[in-house]
C-alpha positions as CSV (number, residue, x, y, z in Angstrom):
1,M,0.0,0.0,0.0
2,T,1.4,3.4,-1.0
3,K,1.1,6.4,1.2
4,T,-0.1,9.7,-0.3
5,V,1.6,12.8,1.0
6,K,-0.3,16.1,0.7
7,P,1.6,18.9,-1.0
8,G,3.5,21.0,1.5
9,A,3.3,18.2,4.2
10,S,6.6,17.0,5.5
11,T,7.6,13.4,5.1
12,P,8.8,11.7,8.3
13,G,12.6,11.7,8.4
14,T,13.1,14.7,6.2
15,A,14.7,17.9,7.4
16,A,11.4,19.7,7.4
17,S,10.0,17.3,10.0
18,L,13.0,17.5,12.4
19,P,12.7,19.7,15.4
20,G,14.7,22.9,14.9
21,A,14.9,22.5,11.1
22,G,13.3,26.0,10.6
23,L,15.9,27.6,12.9
24,F,18.7,25.7,11.0
25,T,17.4,26.9,7.6
26,L,17.0,30.5,9.0
27,T,20.6,30.3,10.2
28,L,21.9,29.2,6.8
29,D,19.9,31.8,5.0
30,S,21.2,34.5,7.4
31,C,24.8,33.4,6.9
32,R,24.3,33.5,3.1
33,L,22.8,37.0,3.4
34,W,25.7,38.1,5.5
35,A,28.3,36.8,3.1
36,D,26.5,38.2,0.0
37,S,26.1,41.6,1.8
38,C,29.9,41.8,2.6
39,A,30.7,41.0,-1.0
40,V,28.3,43.7,-2.3
41,I,29.7,46.3,0.1
42,A,33.2,45.5,-0.9
43,M,32.5,45.6,-4.7
44,R,30.6,48.8,-4.5
45,T,33.2,50.5,-2.3
46,N,35.9,49.4,-4.6
47,A,34.1,50.7,-7.7
48,I,33.4,54.1,-6.0
49,L,36.9,54.5,-4.6
50,T,38.6,53.7,-7.9
51,Q,36.1,55.8,-9.8
52,R,35.4,52.9,-12.2
53,P,33.1,53.9,-15.1
54,G,29.5,53.6,-13.9
55,S,30.4,54.0,-10.2
56,E,28.3,57.2,-9.9
57,R,25.3,55.4,-11.4
58,E,25.9,52.5,-9.0
59,A,26.0,54.8,-6.0
60,V,22.7,56.4,-7.0
61,R,21.2,52.9,-7.5
62,M,22.5,51.8,-4.1
63,V,20.7,54.6,-2.3
64,T,17.5,54.2,-4.3
65,E,17.4,50.5,-3.6
66,K,17.8,51.1,0.1
67,W,14.9,53.6,0.3
68,Q,12.7,51.3,-1.8
69,A,13.6,48.4,0.5
70,V,12.9,50.4,3.7
71,I,9.4,51.1,2.4
72,E,8.6,47.6,1.1
73,L,9.9,45.8,4.1
74,G,8.3,48.2,6.5
75,T,5.0,47.6,4.8
76,K,5.5,43.8,4.9
77,L,6.3,43.9,8.6
78,A,3.4,46.2,9.4
79,L,1.0,43.8,7.7
80,D,2.5,40.6,9.1
81,P,4.7,41.2,12.2
82,L,4.8,37.6,13.5
83,D,8.2,36.7,12.3
84,P,10.3,39.8,11.6
85,V,13.7,38.0,11.3
86,K,12.6,35.4,8.8
87,T,10.6,38.0,6.9
88,S,13.6,40.3,6.7
89,V,16.0,37.5,5.7
90,D,13.6,36.2,3.0
91,F,13.1,39.8,1.8
92,F,16.7,40.8,1.5
93,G,18.3,37.5,0.6
94,P,17.3,37.3,-3.1
95,R,17.9,41.0,-3.6
96,V,21.4,41.0,-2.2
97,S,22.3,37.8,-4.0
98,A,21.1,39.3,-7.3
99,N,23.2,42.5,-6.6
100,R,26.3,40.3,-5.9
101,K,25.9,38.4,-9.1
102,R,25.3,41.6,-11.1
103,L,28.3,43.3,-9.6
104,E,30.5,40.3,-10.2
105,R,29.5,40.4,-13.9
106,M,30.3,44.1,-14.0
107,G,33.7,43.5,-12.5
108,R,34.5,41.0,-15.2
109,G,33.4,43.4,-17.9
110,K,30.4,41.5,-19.0
């Protein structure tokens, strides 16, 4: 007899069913966000200090992104304040990762 597992339900023995798995995932996501953030800060600082072509545009983009993020995340947290840490990590993670990848491509001249 086969068992049917509902979509979104965790299968016994998987990471999602283990106690503390949510905290472990949040920790990994936080570490990834930290590393990506450090890389983005370093690449942007280097571009601005060396006056690389496009660095002024990048500085304006950086400030604009920050203001947009403050408004978007503030709204999300106001509407659903139950888990502010996870909400923040989930909000910033993809954005910072995308910035890191874009800045790496710019640094290689692509």
